[in-house]
C-alpha positions in Angstrom: 27.2 0.0 17.2 27.5 0.4 21.4 28.5 -3.4 21.5 30.7 -3.1 18.2 32.4 -0.3 19.1 33.2 -1.6 22.8 34.4 -5.0 22.3 36.1 -4.3 18.2 36.9 -0.6 18.8 37.4 -0.3 14.6 39.0 2.4 13.6 37.3 5.4 12.4 34.2 4.8 14.2 33.2 7.2 17.3 30.4 7.2 19.5 29.4 10.5 21.1 26.3 11.7 23.1 24.9 8.5 21.4 25.7 9.5 18.3 27.6 7.5 15.5 29.7 9.2 13.5 31.9 7.1 10.8 35.0 8.7 9.3 34.7 7.3 6.0 35.3 9.0 2.7 33.4 10.6 0.2 34.1 8.3 -2.5 33.6 5.3 0.5 30.5 6.4 1.0 29.3 6.4 -2.8 30.3 3.0 -3.4 28.7 1.8 -0.3 25.5 3.6 -1.2 25.2 1.8 -4.7 26.5 -1.6 -3.3 22.7 -1.0 -1.0 20.7 0.3 -3.5 21.9 -2.8 -5.8 21.3 -4.9 -3.0 17.8 -4.2 -2.3 16.9 -4.2 -6.4 17.6 -7.7 -6.2 15.7 -8.9 -3.2 12.6 -6.7 -4.7 13.4 -9.1 -8.0 13.3 -11.9 -6.3 10.8 -11.5 -4.1 8.4 -10.1 -6.7 7.8 -6.9 -5.0 8.5 -3.8 -6.8 6.8 -0.6 -7.1 4.9 -0.1 -9.4 5.7 1.9 -12.6 3.0 3.8 -12.7 0.8 5.8 -9.8 -2.6 6.1 -11.6 -5.2 3.6 -12.8 -8.8 3.1 -13.0 -10.9 0.9 -11.2 -14.4 -0.6 -11.9 -16.7 -2.2 -8.9 -19.3 -3.9 -9.5 -22.1 -4.8 -6.8 -25.4 -5.9 -6.8 -25.9 -5.5 -10.7 -24.6 -1.6 -10.3 -20.9 -0.5 -11.7 -19.0 2.6 -10.7 -15.7 3.7 -12.5 -13.5 5.8 -10.5 -9.5 7.0 -10.5 -7.2 5.4 -7.6 -4.1 6.1 -6.8 -1.9 2.8 -5.9 -1.0 4.0 -2.5 2.4 1.6 -1.6 1.8 2.3 2.0 -1.7 0.9 1.9 -1.4 -2.4 3.7 -4.9 -2.1 5.3 -6.5 -5.7 5.1 -9.7 -7.2 6.0 -9.2 -9.1 9.3 -10.9 -12.2 8.6 -10.6 -12.8 4.8 -6.7 -11.3 5.0 -8.5 -9.7 1.4 -6.6 -6.6 0.5 -8.9 -3.1 1.2 -9.6 -0.3 -1.5 -10.5 2.9 -0.2 -12.8 5.0 -1.7 -14.6 8.1 -1.3 -18.1 7.7 -0.6 -19.1 9.8 -2.5 -17.7 8.3 -5.7 -19.8 5.5 -4.8 -23.1 7.0 -6.1 -25.4 5.3 -3.5 -24.4 1.5 -4.0 -23.4 1.3 -0.5 -25.4 -0.9 1.0 -27.6 -0.7 4.0 -25.9 -1.6 7.5 -29.2 -4.0 8.1 -28.5 -6.0 4.8 -25.6 -7.8 7.4 -22.8 -7.2 4.0 -21.0 -4.4 6.0 -17.9 -4.8 7.8 -16.0 -2.9 9.7 -12.4 -2.7 8.9 -9.8 -1.3 11.5 -6.9 1.2 10.4 -4.3 3.4 11.5 -2.8 6.4 9.9 -0.6 9.1 11.0 -3.7 11.0 12.8 -4.6 8.1 15.0 -7.0 5.3 13.9 -10.4 4.1 13.8 -12.7 1.6 11.7 -14.1 2.2 8.1 -17.1 0.8 6.7 -16.4 -1.9 4.0 -17.8 -4.3 1.6 -17.2 -6.9 -0.6 -18.0 -6.4 -4.0 -19.3 -8.8 -6.6 -16.3 -8.1 -8.9 -13.2 -5.2 -8.6 -11.8 -4.6 -12.3 -8.2 -2.6 -12.0 -7.3 -1.4 -15.6 -3.7 -1.1 -15.0 -1.6 0.0 -18.1 -2.2 -2.3 -20.5 -3.4 -5.0 -18.1 -6.9 -5.6 -16.9 -7.0 -7.2 -13.3 -10.7 -8.7 -12.1 -10.8 -10.0 -8.6 -13.8 -10.6 -6.2 -10.8 -11.4 -3.2 -11.3 -7.4 -2.0 -13.0 -5.0 0.4 -14.2 -1.5 -0.4 -13.6 0.5 2.7 -15.6 4.0 2.5 -14.2 7.1 3.8 -15.3 10.6 4.0 -12.0 11.9 2.9 -11.4 14.1 -0.5 -8.7 12.7 -2.1 -8.4 15.5 -5.2 -7.8 14.8 -8.1 -8.7 10.8 -7.8 -11.2 8.8 -5.8 -9.9 5.7 -4.2 -6.7 4.7 -2.5 -5.2 1.3 -4.3 -3.5 -1.2 -1.7 -0.6 -2.3 -4.1 -0.9 -5.7 -3.5 -4.3 -6.3 -5.4 -1.3 -5.6 -8.6 0.4 -8.7 -8.0 -2.7 -11.2 -9.0 -2.7 -12.8 -12.4 -4.4 -10.8 -15.4 -7.7 -11.6 -16.5 
């Protein structure tokens, strides 16, 4: 903006104390906002990356002959992936798994690095035999996923679902 102001010097653009001010009418502001919204929606449609319509779903985790069902929230900010396979990660409250967690000595545990607003760390994770996501009218099954364990309480749900799992083919 400073370069544009310095070289072009457009009318109605003022920079004062490193703050950029535009002198535009309220009607122009509304029109430009609508245009920007439409451009973003168009890009989302082309790339197929739309925000989910519903934010909650049921998931069924199958591992070593056991099955656990719990409620998950689709977390659009969850981009967590297992570093070696690049598979999406679902973060689940450890208590919701009812002793389904494999022993560390079994060799089935991996550590997934994460970063959040309070810092970062490592989450224990395992690969289930199958994960079924019951989302609206469709059931999505995959085995290309990792379940990360946390002691955090989420409230009315037990898991944070990576939205990439909703892009998979239905079963």
